[in-house]
N, C-alpha and C positions, 0 to 999 in steps of 0.2 A: 401347338404350332410354334415353331421357332421364329424368332425375330429375324427379319431379313436385313441384309446389309443396308438397303435403302432406308428401312425404318430406323435402324441403329444410327445412321448418319443424320436423319431427321431429329432424333432425340438428342444426340450429341451437339448438334448445331443450335438446339433450342435451350441449352443450359448455359447460363451466364457465369463466367468465372469472375469473382470479386477478390482481387489481391488484398492481403493484409486485413482481412475481416474474419472474425471479430477481434483479432489481434495480429500483430506483426508476424509475418512468416506463414500465415495460414492462407491458403488459396480456397476461398469459400465457393462451393458449387450451389448456385442459386437456381432452384427449380421453379421459382415463380414465373420465369420466362417460359418454361416448358408448359406450365399450367395455363398460361396466357395464350399459348399457341394451340388453337382448337384441334388441329390435326395431330400434333404431337401428344397432347393430353389424351385424346381419344385412342391413339395408338397404345399408350401405356395401359389404360383401363381395359381396352379390348384384349390386349395380350394377357394381362393377368386374369381376366374373366375366362378366356379360353383355357388357360393353364389350370384353373381351379374349378371349372364347371362340373367335373365328375369326381371331385375330391371329397364330397360329402361334408363340406364345411357348414357349420351352424352359425358361426360368428366371424366377422372380420374385426380385428382389434387394431386401432391406430394410435400411435403415440403423438402427443401434443407437440407441435401443432401441424407440422407438415405431413405426418401420417394420416391426419384427418382428410387432407386434400385428396389423397389416393384411396384411403380406406372407405370413406362414406360412399363414393360413387361405385366402388367395387362391390360393396355390400348390396347396393341396389341392383347392380348387374347380375349378381349371383342369387338374389332373392333371399338374403339372409340378414340377420341383425348386425348392428354395429355397436361396438363397445369402445369408449374412449379411455385412454390412459393419459392422466394429466399430472401437472405439477401439484404440490401440496396446496390445499385450501381452495381448489377450483371445482371440486365435485360436491354436490349438495347433500349427499347421503353418507352413511357409514362406509369407510374405505379400508382397504388393506394397502400397506405401503411397502416399498422396497427401496433401500438406499443403495447407491453405487458410487464408486470412487471416480474422481476426475483427476486431471493432472495435479491439481492442488485442491484438496478438500473433498467434499461429498455433495451429491445431489440426491434427489428422491423423486419417485413417481408413485402414483396412486391409481387404484381402480375401485369401483363400487364392489362391495363384498357379495352382492347378488347379481353381478353382471351377467352370469351364465345360468342363473337358477331356473329359467324357463325351460331349459332342456337338460335332461339328465345325461351325463357323460358327453357333454358338449365338445365339439371339435372346433378349434379356433385357428385362424390364420392371422399371424401378426404381420403388419405392414408398416413400412416407414419409407421416407424418400431416399435415405442414404444411410449406409453403415460405415463408420470410421473405426474407432477403437472398440465399439460394441457395448459400452456401458449401459446406455439407455435400453437397447434391445435385450441385453442379458437380464436386466432388472425387470423389464416388461414381461418376458417369457416366464420368469419365476413367479410374477404376480398372476399371470393367466393360470398357471398350474395351481397356485395356492388357493385361488378362489373357485376352483372346480372344473376347469376345462383342460382339455389336452391340446397343447399347441402343436399342430401337425406340421407347420412350416413357418419360417420367418422369411418374408419377401421384401426386397428393396428395389427401387429403381436403379440406384447406384451403389456399387461396392467399391470403396477406396481400398483396394486389395493390399496395398503396401502397409496399411495401418493395422492389419491383421484382426479386425473385429470379427470377420466371418469365422475365424478359427474358434473363437469363444462360443459363437452361436452353434456351430456344428457339434459341439459337445452336449448341447441341450436339445436340439431339434434339427429338422431338415432346414437347409438354407438354399435360397434362390435369389439371384439378382439379374436384372435385365442388362445392365451395363457394368463392366469392370473397368475402373479407371485408377490412375495413380493419384495419390492424395497431395501431390506437389502443391 
């Protein structure tokens, strides 16, 4: 099911723009206002659930922390497991790690080494709220594959298309976003 223009307007109107956060010149897209709007939040989850209902997904994987907001309810809607990707030191069991570069320096994400061990040849969907430059998503997809699942698609509520993160992801897996926006 394609998202209607009315639904798209609902989502766009429920996202708060926060200028100069977390630093000067950045126009932050705050999805907490979307999650706080029951109709908008349900629209996102229903849309993703409809898109992936026949995709034979075994796990939804969400990146800390806004990926959890959309990933966990989507996993419930699809009747599949949820696997979190977190910052270092947040997961209690043995993890695999992936570093990625930032504008200045590096960051790192981790996943449990047995996140997908319950299902042989597991198929995973990676989900996050937004893709900008693609560093977190790229590292997350590499982790998913490294610990034994096939990442069949990376899905986002928002694609800041001018920051070109989607181009990195399309080299690794299928890509989908509900909304395409400028990163102004």
